[in-house]
N, C-alpha and C positions, 0 to 999 in steps of 0.2 A: 360465647359472638354469636352473636348474626346480623347476617347475608343483607343486602338487600339493592333490589337491582332495576337504577331510573333509566333515566334519560337524561344525556351527555349537559354540560353546560358551560358557556365559555370559561368564567367560573376554573373549572374542570378541567381546562388541556395545556396548565403549569406542568398537573401531571400526572394529564395524558403519555405527555410529551416526554416525561421524565420516564416511564416508562417503555415509550416506544424506543427511545435512547441504546438502553441498556440492554431491552429488550433484541432485539433488530442486528446483521447486520449491515444491512440498506433503510435506518427507516426514517422513515418518512418526515417531515417537518416538521415544527411547529404553527405557518404556515395554512399546514394544511390539510391540520386536525381542525384550527380552528374550519378554514375555510369546509368544513363537512358539516358543521356544525350550525352555522350559516343558512349555508342551502340545504338544510332542510335533510339532512341524511337517516337516516335510522340508524343511531348511534347513542347504545345504550353504558355504562360506567359497573362491572361491579363492585359493589363497596360493604367491604369491612361495620361493622362498628360497634365497642366494647361496649363498659362504665362508664369512658371517660375521652373516649375518640372515636373516628370516624377514616374510612384510610378507604378510597383507590387501589383494587387490588386486579384490577384488572379492564379490560375494556370492546368492545363489537362493536365495526359501525359499517351497515348494510344500504343499496342502492340496490330502485325497485326501479323498475323499466317492463312494459306491462305486463304479463306477472306469472316476474320470475323476481324473486327477491339474489343482487350478487355479493355474497360476502368477504369486503374489501380487506377485516381487518377486522383479524382476534382475537389479541394480548392478551398473555398475565404475566403483572409484573413476574424476573427467574425467580424470589424468593418466597415467591409462594407456589410456583408452576410443580406438578403431581401433586397437589390438591386437591381435585378435583373441580378443581371454581373456573374452564376453559369447560370441562359439562356443563357447568355450571353454567354458564349461558350457552355456551350453543343447548338447551335441550332448553332453554328459557325464549331460545328467537322460535326454536317451533315450536313448542308452543304457543305461540301470538301466530299464528301467523296460519292456527289450520280454523281459523277463523274468518279469514281475509280471501284474495281472488288469487296472490296466487301461485300456481300449482308446481316453478319448483324453483332451488337454490345453489346454486353455485359456487366457488372461487376455487384459486391454484392456489399449488403447495407445492414445496419444494420440496424435489422425493427428499433430500437430504435429514428431512422435518419430518422421522417416523412416530414419532411419539404424537406430532396431530393430524398423519393420516391415521396410523389408526386410535384415534378416539377419533377423523372421522368416520369410518368408513368403520364403528360398531354404531353408528347415525343413521347405513346406510348409504353412506354415497359411491358411489361408483365412481370408475375412472372412466375417462372422458378422453381424455385425449393427451393430449402434450406439447408443448406449448412451449420450441426454442429458442436455449437464449430469455430466457423474459427478468431472468433476475441477475441482473446487474452491478456491486459489488468489491471492494479493494481485493477479496474473496479468489473473487472471475468472475464467472459467466454459469449459472444454473438453469437450465430447463425446469417448469411447474407442469407440475402433473391435477387439469382442471376435473377437477368433485363433481360431481351433479348430482342431486336427489329429489323423483317426486318428486314432489306432496298427492297423498291422499285425497282431495278434497272430495 
């Protein structure tokens, strides 16, 4: 089985939305995902390819402002989590920023998402701040940890 990371297209939105709703307690709407592609955010999918099929199993969505890359969403389909695919997506993004003018990468993560925190910290992200009551869903309210990574450009 091979994998490929490519630009997200509008015809990928149904599959991406399916992953989003299965993996998040407060998922983004289909329209928000579609709008991210339409407005030109850096939207990438991770596609697994076997001899007879291709399947999107994850995605990453980033927005750039000035010299900052803000990772808005990084998600792997629940059955594929824990297999290193999040690491592949994050590594691919960071590698692609090597020749850019981006100086810093930021993101928010739930304190309860220990797997994501571990991944980001392995990549050199540091805890910068707490955003109080950032996440609100049917489970209640949860703060966000703001993480940042300074790039060595």
